[in-house]
C-alpha positions in Angstrom: 7.9 -6.0 4.1 6.9 -7.4 0.7 3.6 -8.3 -0.1 4.4 -11.4 -1.6 8.0 -12.9 -1.1 10.6 -13.8 -3.7 7.9 -12.3 -6.2 10.4 -11.5 -9.4 11.2 -15.4 -9.0 7.7 -16.4 -8.4 6.7 -14.6 -12.0 9.3 -15.9 -13.5 7.8 -19.6 -12.9 4.8 -18.8 -13.7 5.8 -17.2 -17.1 7.8 -20.3 -17.5 4.9 -22.2 -17.9 3.4 -20.6 -20.8 5.5 -20.6 -23.9 5.1 -17.2 -24.4 4.3 -13.9 -22.3 1.1 -15.1 -21.1 -2.0 -12.2 -21.0 -2.7 -10.4 -17.6 -5.7 -12.4 -17.1 -4.0 -15.9 -17.4 -1.2 -15.0 -15.5 -3.3 -14.0 -12.6 -5.2 -17.6 -12.9 -2.1 -19.6 -13.1 -0.5 -17.3 -10.8 -3.3 -18.1 -7.9 -3.2 -21.9 -8.9 0.4 -22.0 -8.1 1.0 -20.0 -5.6 -3.0 -19.7 -3.5 -1.0 -19.0 -0.2 0.6 -15.8 -1.9 -2.9 -14.5 -3.3 -4.6 -14.8 -0.1 -1.0 -12.7 1.8 -2.3 -10.4 -0.9 -5.9 -10.1 -0.4 -5.0 -10.5 3.1 -3.0 -6.8 2.8 -5.9 -5.4 0.5 -8.3 -6.2 3.3 -6.2 -4.4 5.8 -5.7 -1.6 3.8 -9.4 -0.9 3.5 -10.0 -1.3 6.7 -7.2 1.0 8.4 -8.7 3.5 5.6 -10.8 6.1 7.0 -14.2 6.5 5.2 -14.2 8.2 1.8 -10.1 7.9 1.4 -8.4 6.2 -1.3 -5.6 3.7 -0.3 -2.5 3.2 -2.2 -2.8 -0.5 -3.3 -4.8 -1.7 -5.8 -7.0 -4.4 -5.6 -5.8 -8.1 -5.6 -6.3 -9.0 -9.3 -4.9 -5.8 -10.4 -1.7 -5.8 -7.7 -1.1 -9.5 -9.5 -1.5 -7.2 -13.2 0.9 -4.6 -12.5 3.7 -6.8 -10.9 3.1 -9.0 -14.4 3.9 -5.5 -16.3 6.6 -4.4 -14.2 8.6 -7.9 -14.9 7.6 -7.6 -18.2 9.5 -4.3 -18.3 12.7 -5.1 -16.5 13.1 -8.4 -18.6 12.8 -7.2 -21.8 
């Protein structure tokens, strides 16, 4: 199950609020402003991974801010 539904559409909507491709930090800030519920879902999913992972073991999900930055990078590479 996807953490953010319609992720590509939402990323594109956020990018369209800028005149050019934003910096990752500006993108994260605008995304959390426009889609606070989706960001809350990312944070919740991250906390769930943290809770379920045994001590000393890493889990595959990056921190919420890094998750959004990665999503931006993937979108940029796919839409060049």
